[in-house]
VEXBASE-371614 format. One line per field, with one value per residue: chain; x, y, z of N, C-alpha, C in turn; residue number from 0. Coordinates in steps of 0.2 Angstrom, whole numbers. Layout:
chain = A,...
n.px = X,...
n.py = Y,...
n.pz = Z,...
ca.px = X,...
ca.py = Y,...
ca.pz = Z,...
c.px = X,...
c.py = Y,...
c.pz = Z,...
n = NUM,...
//
This chain:
chain = A,A,A,A,A,A,A,A,A,A,A,A,A,A,A,A,A,A,A,A,A,A,A,A,A,A,A,A,A,A,A,A,A,A,A,A,A,A,A,A,A,A,A,A,A,A,A,A,A,A,A,A,A,A,A,A,A,A,A,A,A,A,A,A,A,A,A,A,A,A,A,A,A,A,A,A,A,A,A,A,A,A,A,A,A,A,A,A,A,A,A,A,A,A,A,A,A,A,A,A,A,A,A,A,A,A,A,A,A,A,A,A,A,A,A,A,A,A,A,A,A,A,A,A,A,A,A,A,A,A,A,A,A,A,A,A,A,A,A,A,A,A,A,A,A,A
n.px = 4,2,10,6,-4,-16,-33,-45,-44,-45,-49,-48,-57,-53,-54,-43,-26,-18,-26,-27,-14,-15,-24,-19,-6,-14,-19,-8,-5,-17,-17,-28,-41,-53,-52,-52,-58,-66,-69,-79,-81,-94,-96,-110,-124,-127,-140,-146,-138,-138,-141,-147,-159,-163,-166,-157,-147,-148,-145,-146,-144,-131,-125,-126,-118,-106,-106,-105,-93,-85,-88,-81,-67,-66,-69,-57,-44,-45,-52,-62,-73,-70,-75,-87,-92,-101,-103,-109,-104,-93,-77,-66,-69,-81,-72,-65,-73,-81,-71,-70,-81,-83,-72,-59,-42,-32,-30,-28,-20,-19,-6,-11,-2,-3,0,1,-11,-18,-20,-27,-39,-43,-43,-39,-40,-32,-26,-38,-43,-30,-31,-44,-46,-46,-39,-24,-15,-9,-1,1,14,12,17,14,13,11
n.py = -6,11,25,38,43,50,45,50,67,75,91,104,121,137,149,156,163,151,142,142,137,126,119,118,111,99,94,92,81,73,71,71,85,81,71,80,86,99,106,116,120,127,134,130,140,153,152,162,172,189,192,181,181,193,189,193,183,166,148,144,157,159,147,149,159,156,147,154,159,148,145,157,154,142,145,156,147,138,124,117,104,97,91,99,104,108,110,111,112,106,110,102,89,88,87,76,67,67,65,51,46,49,40,44,46,53,68,83,98,114,120,134,139,143,147,147,157,162,150,142,148,148,136,120,116,107,101,91,85,78,70,63,58,44,42,44,62,76,89,106,118,133,149,162,160,166
n.pz = 0,-6,1,-2,-16,-5,-3,4,10,25,27,39,38,43,34,36,32,36,33,19,15,23,14,1,5,7,-6,-11,-5,-8,-20,-30,-33,-30,-20,-9,6,12,28,36,54,65,81,92,92,106,116,123,118,112,98,94,103,98,86,72,69,65,63,50,45,47,42,28,25,28,17,7,9,6,-6,-13,-9,-17,-30,-31,-26,-36,-34,-38,-36,-26,-9,1,18,31,49,65,81,92,89,87,89,81,68,70,71,59,51,53,50,35,32,32,26,30,41,38,48,52,65,78,86,99,115,132,142,132,125,134,136,123,120,111,96,87,96,102,91,87,98,97,84,73,63,54,59,51,57,54,56,59,52,58,73,89
ca.px = 1,7,10,3,-10,-22,-41,-49,-40,-51,-44,-53,-55,-56,-55,-37,-20,-16,-30,-25,-8,-16,-27,-11,-2,-20,-19,-3,-5,-23,-16,-33,-46,-61,-50,-50,-66,-65,-74,-78,-85,-96,-97,-117,-127,-130,-149,-147,-135,-144,-142,-151,-164,-167,-168,-152,-144,-148,-141,-148,-139,-125,-123,-127,-113,-100,-105,-103,-86,-82,-90,-77,-62,-65,-65,-50,-39,-46,-56,-68,-73,-68,-80,-86,-96,-101,-103,-110,-102,-87,-74,-61,-74,-82,-68,-63,-80,-82,-67,-71,-88,-80,-66,-52,-35,-29,-33,-22,-23,-13,-5,-10,3,-5,3,0,-17,-24,-22,-32,-45,-47,-42,-34,-44,-29,-24,-43,-42,-27,-34,-49,-47,-45,-35,-17,-17,-3,0,8,16,11,23,12,13,11
ca.py = 1,17,31,43,49,48,45,55,70,80,99,110,127,144,154,161,161,145,137,140,135,119,116,118,104,93,93,87,73,69,69,76,89,77,68,83,86,104,106,121,120,132,132,132,148,152,153,170,177,196,192,176,185,199,187,193,177,160,145,145,161,156,142,152,165,152,143,160,160,142,147,162,151,138,150,159,143,133,119,114,96,97,91,104,103,113,107,114,109,107,109,96,84,86,87,69,62,69,60,44,45,48,34,47,43,58,75,89,104,120,123,140,139,147,148,150,160,161,142,139,152,147,130,118,111,103,94,89,82,74,65,60,55,39,41,48,69,80,96,110,122,141,155,167,157,169
ca.pz = 1,-5,7,-6,-11,0,-6,6,16,27,28,43,35,46,29,37,28,37,29,11,15,22,9,-3,5,6,-11,-12,-3,-11,-28,-33,-29,-29,-13,-3,11,16,34,42,61,68,87,92,94,113,115,126,115,110,91,94,105,93,79,68,66,66,61,41,39,48,37,22,25,27,11,1,10,2,-15,-15,-9,-21,-37,-31,-27,-42,-28,-41,-36,-18,-4,6,23,37,54,71,88,96,81,87,90,75,64,72,69,50,47,54,44,29,31,29,28,34,42,38,50,55,72,78,91,105,121,140,144,125,124,140,135,117,119,106,92,83,101,102,84,89,104,96,77,73,57,54,57,50,59,50,61,56,53,63,80,95
c.px = 4,5,6,0,-14,-29,-44,-45,-45,-45,-49,-52,-58,-56,-48,-32,-18,-20,-29,-19,-11,-19,-22,-8,-7,-18,-15,-1,-10,-21,-22,-38,-50,-60,-50,-58,-63,-71,-73,-84,-88,-97,-107,-118,-128,-138,-150,-143,-140,-144,-148,-159,-168,-168,-163,-148,-146,-144,-141,-142,-132,-121,-123,-120,-106,-100,-103,-95,-82,-82,-84,-69,-61,-65,-59,-46,-41,-49,-60,-67,-73,-75,-80,-93,-96,-104,-106,-109,-97,-81,-71,-65,-76,-78,-66,-70,-83,-78,-68,-78,-87,-75,-60,-47,-31,-33,-26,-24,-18,-14,-5,-4,3,-2,-1,-8,-21,-24,-27,-40,-47,-48,-38,-37,-40,-26,-30,-44,-37,-27,-39,-50,-43,-40,-28,-19,-10,-5,5,8,16,16,21,11,13,13
c.py = 7,21,36,41,47,48,50,60,73,87,104,117,132,150,159,160,156,140,136,138,126,116,114,110,99,91,90,82,69,67,73,79,86,71,73,87,92,105,113,121,125,128,133,139,147,155,160,173,184,195,187,177,188,196,188,189,172,154,143,150,161,152,144,156,161,147,147,160,155,143,153,157,146,139,154,154,136,126,116,106,94,97,95,102,107,111,111,109,109,106,102,89,81,84,79,65,63,64,53,43,44,43,38,45,47,64,80,97,108,120,130,143,142,144,149,153,159,154,141,142,149,140,127,114,106,99,90,85,76,67,60,55,48,36,45,57,71,85,99,116,130,145,162,164,163,167
c.pz = 0,1,4,-13,-10,-4,-4,12,17,30,33,41,41,43,32,33,30,34,22,12,16,17,2,-3,5,0,-15,-11,-7,-18,-33,-29,-25,-21,-8,0,13,21,36,48,65,77,87,95,101,111,118,122,111,103,89,96,99,87,70,66,69,62,54,39,40,42,30,19,24,20,7,3,5,-4,-17,-15,-14,-27,-36,-30,-31,-38,-32,-41,-29,-13,1,11,28,42,60,77,89,90,83,88,84,69,65,68,62,48,47,50,37,28,28,32,29,35,40,41,52,63,74,82,98,111,128,140,137,124,128,137,129,116,112,101,88,91,103,96,85,93,103,89,77,66,58,55,56,52,56,54,57,56,59,70,85,102
n = 0,1,2,3,4,5,6,7,8,9,10,11,12,13,14,15,16,17,18,19,20,21,22,23,24,25,26,27,28,29,30,31,32,33,34,35,36,37,38,39,40,41,42,43,44,45,46,47,48,49,50,51,52,53,54,55,56,57,58,59,60,61,62,63,64,65,66,67,68,69,70,71,72,73,74,75,76,77,78,79,80,81,82,83,84,85,86,87,88,89,90,91,92,93,94,95,96,97,98,99,100,101,102,103,104,105,106,107,108,109,110,111,112,113,114,115,116,117,118,119,120,121,122,123,124,125,126,127,128,129,130,131,132,133,134,135,136,137,138,139,140,141,142,143,144,145
//
């Protein structure tokens, strides 16, 4: 069994510069755009949030906005054929679950490199993916780590 290319590569996307770099690496490893699954995970809306109470934001609106961002990304990066998914939940767990459901061969994810208090407050999606994923995970070190 060859190590490359991978049939199913999951790439968590937060629409940052790190995401673009991660997608590029995933494409190299996958060998074809059709083998790449781009995944964005939104945190659940808090029912007590003012935007929810006033009716300005709902899940459908949020998903539509994310889909528009995916559409731009696909056009600008020439990613036609890539699978796109939008999930709601804990990002680390949802990424691992998505990869398992789609029998992913690999997850490619950036490490934002947060340390100390910032890491405790924000949590570490990458760490949760590493702990829960049933497939290999490639963590790419970012250049803008703080």
